[in-house]
N, C-alpha and C positions, 0 to 999 in steps of 0.2 A: 188271473195272476200268472206270470211267466217267470221262470228262473232265468235270469239274465247271464249270470256268470258265477264262477267259483274261484276264490282267491286263496292260495296256500302259501304259507311262509314259515319255513323251519319245521314243517310237519313231516315226520318220518324222513323219507328219502328226498323230499322236496325242500332242500336247504335254501334255495333261492326263491324269491317271490315268483309264483307261477299263476297265471290267470287262464282259465278255460271259459271261453264264451259259448253260450248256448242259444244261437240265433234261430235254430230250426227245431222241428218236432222230434227228430231222432238224431242223437249224437253218439258216435261210436268212439271208444277209447281202445286202441290196439297197441300191441307191443310184445316183445318176447317175455318169457317167464323171468321173474326177478327184476324187471325193469321198474316196478313200482306202480303199475297201473291199478292194482287193487287198492293201493293207498288212496286213490281218488274216492272210491266207494266208502272206505273207512273214514276219510275226512268228512264226507257228507253225513255219515252216521254219527260221528263225534260232534260236529257242530250243531246237530239237531237235538243233542242232549243225552247221548248214550253214556251211561255210567259204568257199564261192565267192561273192564279192561280186557277180559278174556275175549269178548266179541271184537276187540280192536287188536288182538294178537299182542298183548302186552301185559305187564304185571303192575305197573305203576305209571303215573302221569308222566314221569320223566322219560319213559320209553317212547313217548309220542314225539319227542324233540330230536331233531337231527343230531346224532352223536359224534359227527365228524368222521374223518378218514385220514389216511396218511398225508394227503395233500390239502385237505379242507378242515378248517376249525369247526368245532362243535358250536351249536347255537345255544343261546340262553333261554329261548322261549319258542313256542310254536303257536301259530294262529291260523284259523280257517274262517273265511267269511263267505256267506251266501248272499247274493244280491237278487232281490225280487222286484219285478215291475208291478207296482201296486196302483196303477192309474185307475183301475176299476174299483179300488177300495175293498177288495175281497178280504184282505187282512185288516182287522179293525183298528188301524192307526192312521193318523192324518199325515201320511207321507206318500208321495207318488213313487218313491223308490225306498224299499226297506232293506237294510243291511243287518244281517244277524251274524255276530262274531263271537267266537269262543277262543280263549287264549289260555295257555298253560305255561307256567314257569318251572324251572328246575326244582324249585322248592315244593312243587306239587300243588301250588295255589292256582285255582281256576278263576277266570274272569269271563263274564257274559256281557255282551254289549248289543244294544239295538240302536242303530244309527249313531254309534260312538258314545251312547249314554249307558252307564253301568246299570244293569238290571239283575234280577235273580233268575235262577234256572226255572223256577216256577212261572215267572212271567213269560219266558220263552215257550215253555210247555203249553201254557194257556193260549198264547198267540197262535202257535202252530196247530194246536188241537182244534181250533175253529175251522181249519181247512183240511183236516184229516191227516196231518203229519204228527202222529203220536209217538209214544214211547215204545210201542210194539214193533216199530220199524218194518211193518209189512210192505212199505213202499221202497225198502232197500233190501234186496235179496242177494246175499253173497254166495260165493262158490261153495257148494256142498250144503246150502241151506234151502234149496228149492223145495224140498219136501217138508219144510218146517211146519207147515199147516197140517200135513198128514200126520206128523208125529206128535203134534200138540194134543192136549187133553180136550175133551168136549167143552169144558168150561172155557179153556183158553181160546179155542176156536171161536166160541161165541163172542168173547171180548174182542178178538181180532176183527171179526166181522162188524161188530158194533162200532169199533174205531174207524174201520174202512168206510162205513156208512155215515160217518160224521156224527155219531150219537154219543161220543165221549163227553162232549160238552154238556149234554143233558144228564149223563150219568154223574158228572161232577156236581151239577146243580142239585140233582136228586140226593146225592150223598151229603151235600151241604145242608139240604133241607132236613134230611134224616138226623144229622147231628144237632141241628137247631131244634128239631122236634124233641129229641132226647133231652136236650138241655131245658127245653120248655117244660117237659114232664117233670124233670127234677125240681125246677123252680116252683111248679104247682104244688108238689109234695111239700117243699120247704115252707111255702106261704101258708098252705093248709095247716101244717104243724104249728107255725107261729100264731096263726089265728086261733087255733084251739087253745093254745096257752093263754092268749090274751083274753079269751072269753071268760075264763075263770077269774082273771084279775078284774074284769069289768063288773062282774056280779058284786064283788066285794067293794069296789070303788063306787058303785052306784049307791049302796047303802050309806057310804061315807058322804057322798054328794048330797044326799037328802038332809044330812045334818048341816051341811053348809048352807042349804036354803034358809034354815032358821037364822043362820048368822048373817045372811045377806041383808035382812031387814035392819039388823043392828048396824051393819056397814052403811046402809043408806042413811040412817039417823046420824051416824058419825060423820058421814060425808056432808050432811046438811050443816052440822055444827062447824065442821072445818070450813065449809063454804062461807060461813059468816065470820068466823074468828080469824082464820089465816089471812085473807085479804086485808081485813081491818088492821090486824097486827102488823102486817107487812107495810101497809101505808103509813101507819104511825111510826114504825121504826125507820122507814125510809125518810120521812119528814124530819124526825129527830136527828138522824144521822146527817142529812143534808144541812140542817140548821147548825149543828155542832161543827160540821166541816166548814161551813161558811164563816162562822164566828172564829174558828181557829185560823182560817186563812187570813181574816181581817187582823186578828191579833198578831199573827206572824208578820204581816206587813207593818203593823204599828211597832212591833219589837225591832224590826229592821230599821225603821225610821229613828226610834229612840237610840238604838246602838250607833247609828250614824251621828246623831246629835251628841252623844256621849264622846264619840271619837273626835268631834270638833274641839272639845274642851280638855282633851287628854292626849298624852303621847306627843306626836309631832303635829298637834292641832294648833289652833289660833293662840291658845294660852301660852304655848311654848314659844310661838313667834313673838308674842308681846313681851314675854320674859327676856327673850333674846334681845329685843329692841331696847328694853330697859337697861340691860347690861351694857349695850352699846352706848346709851345715853350717859350712864354712870362713868364709863371709860372716858367719854368725851368731856364730861363734867370735871373729872379728875385732871384731865389735860388742861382744861381752862383754868382751874384753880391753881395748878402748878405754874401756868404761864403768868397768872395774876401775882403769885408769890415772887416770881422772878422780876416782874415789873416793879413791884413794891420795893424789892431789894435794890433794884437799879435806881429807883426814884430816891430812896434814902441815901444811896451813895452820891447821887447828884446833889442832893440837898446839902450833904456834908461838904462836898467839893465847893458848892456855892458859898457855904459859910467860910471856908478857908480862903476862897478867893476874895470874899468881901473883907476878911481880916487883913489879907495882904494889901488889898487896896487901901484900907484904913491906915495900915502901917505906913505905906508909902506916902499916903496923903499927909501923914503927920511929919514925915521927914522932909517934905518939900520946903518949908520955910527955913529950916536950919541949914540945909546944904545947898541952897540954890545958888549962892554966890561964891562959895569956897569949898575947896576940897579938903575934907577932913577924914580922918580914919573913922570907919563905921564902928559903932560899938559892938561888942560881941553879942552873938545871938544866944538868947538863953536856951538851956537844954530842954526845957519844957516845950518850947516852940518847935525845936527840932523833932521831938517825939510826936507832936501833933501833926506836923507836916508829913512825917513818915507814915503815921496811921492813916492820914487822908489818902496818901498815895496807895497804901495797901488796899484800902476799901475800894478805891477807884479801880485798881487792877483786878480785884475779885469781881466787881460789877461788870467790868468789860469782858472778863473771861466767861461769865455765865450768860451774857446777853446773846440772844440768838440773832438779833438784828446787827448785821455787820457794820452798817453805817453808824449806828448808835455806839457800838463798841469802839469804832475808830475814833469817834469824837471823845469818848472817855479816855482812850489811850493818848490822844493828842493833848487833852487837858493835863494828864499825868506828866507828859513830856515837858509841857510848858511850865508846870509847877516845879519840876525838877530843874529846869533851866534857870528859873528865877531863884530858886534856893541856892544853886551852885554860884550864881552871880553874886548872891548876897553874902555867902560865906567866903567867897574868893576875893571880894573887894573890888572886882572888875565891874564897876558901874560908871556910866557916863551920864551926862545931863539928859541925853535922849532917853535912856532907860528909866532913869528915876523920874524924869520929867514927864512932859505931856504925852509923848508917843507911847511910852510903856503903860501908862494909865489907860490910854485909849485901847490898847490891846487887852488889858485886863477887863475893861468894861465890855469890850466886844465879847470876850470869853464868857463874862458873866451873863451877857444877854443870850449867848448860845446855850449855856447850861440851863438858864431859865426856860428857854424855848423847848429844850429837851425834856425838862421836868413837866412842862405843860403837855407835851405830846404823850409822855408816859401816863400822866394823869388821865388824859383823854382815852388812851388805850385801856387803862384800868377801868374806867367807867364802862367802856364797851364790853369788856370781859365780864364785869360785874352784872351788867344787864343780860349777857348771854348765859351766865351761870344761873341767874334767876329764871330765865326761860327754860333751860334744861331741867332745873329742879321742878318746875311746874309740869313739864312734859313727863318726867319720871313719875311724879305723883299721880298724874292723870292715868298713866298706864298701869300703875299699881291698883288704881281704882277699877280699871277694866279687868285686871286679873281677878280681883275680888268678885266682880260680877260674873266672870266666866266660871269661877269655881262654884259660885252659887247655882248657876245654870247647870253645870255638870252634876252637882248634887241633886238638883231637881230631875234631870234626865235619868240619873241612876234610880231615884225613887220611882219615877214613872215606869222604868224598865222592870223594877221589882214588882210593881203593881200589875203590869201586863203579864209577867210570868206567873204570878199568883192566879190571875184569871185563867191563864192557859192551863194551869194545873187543875183548877176546878172543872174546866171543860173536859180535860182528860178523864177525870173521875166520872163525869156525866157520860162520856163516850164509853167508858168501861161498863157502865150500867146498861147502856144501849146494846153493847156487844154481848153482855151476859144474857140479856133478854133475847137477842138475835140467836145466840147459841141454843137457848131453850126452845125457840121456835123451830130451829133446824132439827133438834132432837125430836120435837113433836112431829115434824114432817117425815123424819126417818121412820118413826113408829107408824105414821099414817101410811107410808109406802108399804111397810111390811104387812099392815092389816088390810088396806084397801086395794093395793096393787094398781091395776089398770084404772080403777075408778078414781083413785087419787091423782094419778098422772093426767087423766082427762081434766080433773079439777084444776090442776096447775096450768093447763093450756088455756083455761078461760081467762080473759083479761081481768085484771084486778079491779074490783068494784067495792065501793063503800056501802055496806048494808045498813050500818047504824050511823046515826048522825053524831058528829063530834068524835072525840077521842075516847077510847075504851077506858073506863075507870078501873081502878084496882079491883073493885068488887065484881064488875062485869067480867073482867079477864079471868078472875078466879072462878067465877060461875061457869064459864065456858070450859075451862080446864078440868073442873070437877065432873062436868057432864061427859066430857070426852074420856076421862079416866074410868068412869062408871061403865061406859059402853065397851071400852077395851077389856075390862075385867069380864064382862058378860061374853065377849067374843072368845076370850081365852077359855072360859068355861065350856063353850061349844066345841072346843077341841079343834078348831079350824083356823087357828092363828096363821096368817100368811097365805091362806088359800092354797097350800101346796097340794092337798088331797084333790081339790077341785081341778087344779091344773093337771095333776096326774090323771084324773078321770077324763078330762077333755083330751089330753094327749093320747091316752089309751083308746078312747073312742075314735079319735082321728086315725090312729094306727089301724084300728079294726076296719074303719071305713076305707082306709088306704089299701089294706090287704084285700078287702072285698072287691075294690075296683081293680087291684092288680090281678086278682084271680079272674075277673071278667076279661081283662086285657089278655092274660095268658091263655084263657080258654079261646078267645077270638083268634089269637096268634096260632094256637094249636090247630084250630079248625082251618085257618088259612094255610098253614104248612101242610096239613093233610090234603087239602084241596090241590095245593101246588104239587105235592108228591104224586097225587092221583093223576093230575094232568100230565106231569112228566112221565110217569109210568105208562099212561095211555099213549103219550107221544112216542116214547121209546119202543113200546110194544108194537104200535101201529107202524112206525117207520122201520122197525127191525123186521117184522114179518113181511111188510111190503118190499123191503130191500132184499130179504132172502129169496122171495119169489122172483125178483128181477135177476138176482145173482144166479139162481137156478136156471133161468132161461138162457142167460149168457153162458153159464157153465156148460149146459147141455150142448149149446151150439159149438163152443170151442172143443168140447170132448168129441162130438161127432165128427167135427172137421179134422181132428188129429187122428182119431182111431178109425174113422170110416164107418161109424155106427155105434151101437151100444147106448148106454145111458149113464148119466152121472148127476147126482143131486145132493143137496144138503138137507138133513132131516133134524127136526127138533126132538130132543129126548129129555126125559125127566128121570133123575136118579135119586134114590134115597141115600142120605148121609146118616150114618150111625155115629153119634158122638158120645164118648165116655168122659164124663167130667173129671174123674180122678186122673186119668192118663192123658186126657186131651187129645186122644188119637181119633182120627176121622177116617171112615171107610165108606167107599161108594156103594158097596153091596153088603147086605147083611151076612151073607155066607163068608165074605172076606173077614168081617169082624169076628165071626165065630172061629174061623180058621186061625186067627191071630190071638185068640184068648190066652194061649200059653205064654205069650210075650207080655202080658199085663199083670198087674197086681191089684188086689182088692177083693171084696166080698162079692160072691155071685148070687144070682137069684135062684129060684127053684129049678128053672130049666138050664141052669149053668151059664147064663149070659149075665154079664155085669149090668147093673142099673145104668141105663142110657136113654137118650132121646134121639128121635129121627127127624130129619128135615129134608125137603125136596130141593134139588138143584137142577136147573135147566142147562142144556148144552147143545152142541152141534156135532152130528155124526156125518161122515162122508160116505155116501153109498155109490158104488161103481159097478156097472154091468158091462163087461168087455164083450165086444161083438164076436170075438173068436175064441174066448176062453171062458171057462166056468170058474169063477173065483168067488170066494166067500168073504175075503177081506183084502184090504189094501196091501197087506204084507205079501200077498201072492203075486203082486206085480213086479216086473223087473225094475232095475234102477232107472233106466231110461223112461219106462212107462210111468213110474212114480213121479219123475221129474215133469213129464208132460201133463199128468193129472194136476200136479201142484201149480204148474205154469198156467194151465187152463183155468183153474180156480182163481189164481191171482189176477189173470187178465179179466176174468168175468167180474171180479170185485171192482177192478179199476174201471170197467165199462159202466157200471152202475153209478158209482160215485168217484169220478176220476180225481186222483190226488194231483197236486200241482206238478209233480214229476215222479217218475218211477226209475229206480236204479237197479239194473240187472248185471250182477258181477259174475260173468262166465256161467250163467245158468244153463247155457246150451252146450256145456263141455261134454256132457254124457250122451248127447244126441248123435245118431248116425246121420248120414247125408240125407236120407229120405225125411227123417223127422226134423232135420235142420231146416229143410225147405218149408215144412208145415209151421215150424216155429217162426220162421222169417215172415210168413204170411200173417201169422197172428200179430207179430210186431208191427207190421204195416197197418193192420186194422186198428190196433191199440193206439198207435201214434197219431191217429186222427183225433183222439179225445184227450190224450195226456202227453206230456213231454217225457221222452225216454232218454236215459243215459245208459248206454250198453257197453259193458266191458267184455270183449270177446276175442276169440281166435278164429271164429267161424266166418268163412267167406260169405255164406248165404246171409248171415246176420249183417255183415258189412255192407252188402248190397242195398239194404234197406235204409242205411244211414244217409243223412243229408250232409253231415259234417263228420270228418274223422280226425281224431287227434292221435298222433303217434307218441308213445312214451318210450324213451331209451335211457340207459344208464351208462355213464362214462366211467373211466377208471377211477375218478375221485369219489365214486359212490353216490353221486347226486343225480336224481331223476330229472330229465329235461323233456320239454314239450317240443315236438317237431311239427312244423306247419306243413301239412300235406294237402296239395290241391286235390279237388274231388276227382278230376279225371285221372290223376296219378293214382289215387286211392282205388279207383275201379280197376286200373291196370294191375295194381298190386294185389287186389282181391282175386283177379282172374288167374294170376300166377299161383 
């Protein structure tokens, strides 16, 4: 795995996006003080999960964001990304290039991303912990922190070395196993406590279960009774219900038919149609009779006219011999004759007025006109031989014939109307007979409908009886469920079968019910009604068996966890001691190379911790604890020491033997010597388990020229195994770099990256 590049945007003085490529083993970052080159190291520390703002020279997250200047606006957020080449899959993710990004907003909110996907800080810590990039930041040494390993406590040194050796992941697994083991132990205690409680309950329930055994035989007998009675009763009730339903359905259909028949003879039915037709016939009959009356009136008028005409003709006939040869004054017409003539005219006029036949009416009025003419001629005396003689008689005869013809036509019409009236009267009488028959049929349909409804009512009563019996059976089944429980449910699952032949008689049914009632009473006397105690016993027994199994599983899990912890402890111890030996070998080589002799090594130590429960104070030495007694409160034992307990703690001490000085501790070394010892130890750790990269932020600042050369040689050797990013002012260090980045800061307060060719860098370093 190789660190390919570092991308900064808005981080501290790097307001603009800045990219540092790392194509070679040793990369140097140079620049004047205050240019922002140390911000590169802090960006690396921050993106890898550093949470201490003090280590980043700030107080809050907002301090990491470019705050602007007189000519440049402040940024809203800062982000740093590390890009790794993961083609060899050293990082346990399925990407050939892994980008780890951290972002902070002015609100203080942090975001963590892996390949642009949001993750937790824990996810990044676990991912980097697998390659030795942990929270201790031993792979990033800033200015003034070169001797951090020297100042750390023995326990802290041990943890740093474990992390440098890649044992942190095993420590995490071991701690996780310890937590799980602790939880398992708690679970075992809880389950054992629960099992003890249920054991007492089981003893009581067992006695109760023995009582239930006696009730079981009663249940078996009851089940046998129900096995015979219930299917038989169900079959009977089903057949009766189906039979009643079928009959009701048939009656319903018959009722619908009867109602339809009744509807035919009532309301807008056939009877009404017939009555309507009769009314129409009666209207027509009235019209015919009215017409007949008119004809008769007209005939009567004609007959009177004919009589008058015949009288005139007789009168004229009587006058012919007397006045045929001489003209004499006519005798006066008697008054009675005038009245008769006027009455005849009036009747003829009335007959003509009421006659609907225009031709007939015209003839009547023409006769009236002729009679009037003759009368006028008679009373005026204006008569001639032609009038009185043959021609006038001929006209009267002709008129008489016409009237007789008209009377004959009227009589014929009267006959036709009389026959029509007879037919209409017959048709009306026939329809009245039909109405009578229809009313009779309607009455019969109504009677049939009442009969069907009465039958339906009787069937409803039968249906109520079946329903009542069905409800009784359901109540019996409910009691059976309460008494037999599962046994009865299994019985219900058996297909219905007829045990007895035929239908249960009343006596047989009562016999079954009495037997069932007797057994139910005996079951109640057993005190096990419903089987609740047996269910509780079985449940308690199952819980006890479950607890027993759970205890077995927990014991197996405890054993497995202990084995895992033992394996992890062996692995950690083996790798740790083996790693310390290798570190000591490299540490000694670097130390001899730097100091020209002497000896340096790491030593394992064990120290006792004295813990006071009441004060929760911990001391590494017993004498320290005694010395601090005046600062604690509580009761003391007989020798004046508070009640406490001691535990052992392992750690790492650094032993150094200077070739030219007699020293008893690291504190006796000069600042430069301490830096060289720390650098030698750091490089030794990196040689044994090289981290993906190592950042050195002006760790050579305190070295003189001679020691700088030694430091440079160590860098060259270390660069063969791990990637180095060196922030320096030292020209000897620059000479070892393959790539040099120059950092400068302009008047706007923004750090900029200068591209410096390697040849120019050598010339710059020489100067």
